N, C-alpha and C positions, 0 to 999 in steps of 0.2 A: 690149369691155370692160364690166365690171360695177362698180358702186360699192356698197360695204358700207354698209347702213343701220343694222343693229344685229345683235348676236349675244348668245346666252345659253346657258348649260349648267349642268346640275346632275348630281350623282352621289350620290343618297341612300344607295346601298350600294356600297361600293368593292370588295368581293370576295365570293366564294362562302363562305357561312357557314351550315351547317345549324342551328346553335344560335340563329340570329337570323332564321329563316325564318318566313313566314306563309302561310296557305292562301288561294288565289285564290277569291274568292266565287263562288257559283253564280248564273248568270243567273236572273232579271233584275238581281240585285245586281252591283256592280262593285267592284274593288279599285283605288284610285287609286295610281299608281306614282310619278309625278313631274309637276312643273309648272314652266313657265318663262314669263317675260314678254318679249315682243318689241315694240319701239316702231317704228312706221312714221312718219317725219316728215310733217308736213302739206304741205310744200313740195317740189315737184319729185321725187316718189318713185314715179311711175308710168311705165311698167309695172314690176312688181316680182314677186319670188317669195320665199317663206320655205321654206328647205330644213330639214327636220326629220329627225333620226336618233335612234332609241332602241335600246338593248340591254337585255334583261332575262334574268337567269339564272333558269331554272325547273327544278324537279325533279318528275318523275312519282312519285306515291305509290301510287295504286290505279287500275287500268284504263287506258284510253287516253283521256285528257282532250282535249277540243277547246277550246283557249283562244283567245278572240276578243280581240285587242288593238285598241284604238281610240285615235285622236287627236282631240281636240276643240279648236276655237278659240272662245273666249268661250262655252263651253257647247254649241256646235253641232258635231256630228260632221263631220269633214272627211276621215277616212281610217279604214279598218279592214283587218285581215288575220287569218286563222284559222290556227292552228298546232296540229297533233296532238302530244301529249306522252305518250310511253309510260312505263310504270312497271316494277316489279319483274319480273325475268326477261328484260329487254331493256335498251335504252338508257334511262337515267333522267335524266341531267343535260343541259340544253340552254342555250345562249346564243342567244337569239332576237334577231336584229337586223333592223330594217326602217326604210325611209325613205319619207317623204311630201313632196310639194311642194305648197304652198299658193300659188296665183297671184293677183296683183293684189289684194292685201290693202289695205283702205282705211286711211287715216291714223288714227293713234291707238295706244294701248297695248293689246295683245292678250294674253290668257292662253291658253297652250297646255297641255293636260293629256293624259297618256297613262294609259290604264286597261287592266285585264285582267278577263275574266270567263270562268268555266268553263261551257261550253254543253252538257256531257254529264252526265246523271244517273249517280249511283253511281260517280263517279270523283273523284279528288283530285289536284291539282297545287299545289305551293308555290313561292313566290318565294324563292329562296335567294341571289340576288345573283350578280354585280353588277347594279346598275340605273343606267343613264345616259340622259340625254335632252338633246339640244342642238338649237339652231335658229340659222340664219343668214339674215338678211333682206338681199337685194341688189336694187338697181335694175338692171333689164336694159335692153338696147338697145331703142330704138323701131324698129318695122318700117317699112321704106320701100317 
């Protein structure tokens, strides 16, 4: 059995929309996509895990962009994944979904942020939606 400690979810973009798109910044710059707060109570909350899931709608504009998605807890990177995004003449629209698990998070309120950055010169990829980000903190069983 697990016990739910906290949960949070945001959906800054609800649907695919070319008219409301924005370009993913070129590394070392980053585009902030979504932020949530998760509270771990100070009493009887160890061991625990925070399960994080993000979905980002992306469209390739030029070349084959390599998009690095990162998740931060309190400004410190805890997860990343790299996704190639093709453009004209091939597949253009992607819904990229990824999951991260943050284990044994200390008590307190934590800020989780998901970002994207384009790692490939002379390419372009845009966030076109949807964008969702959710977190579920649970107390897990102790090992015997």
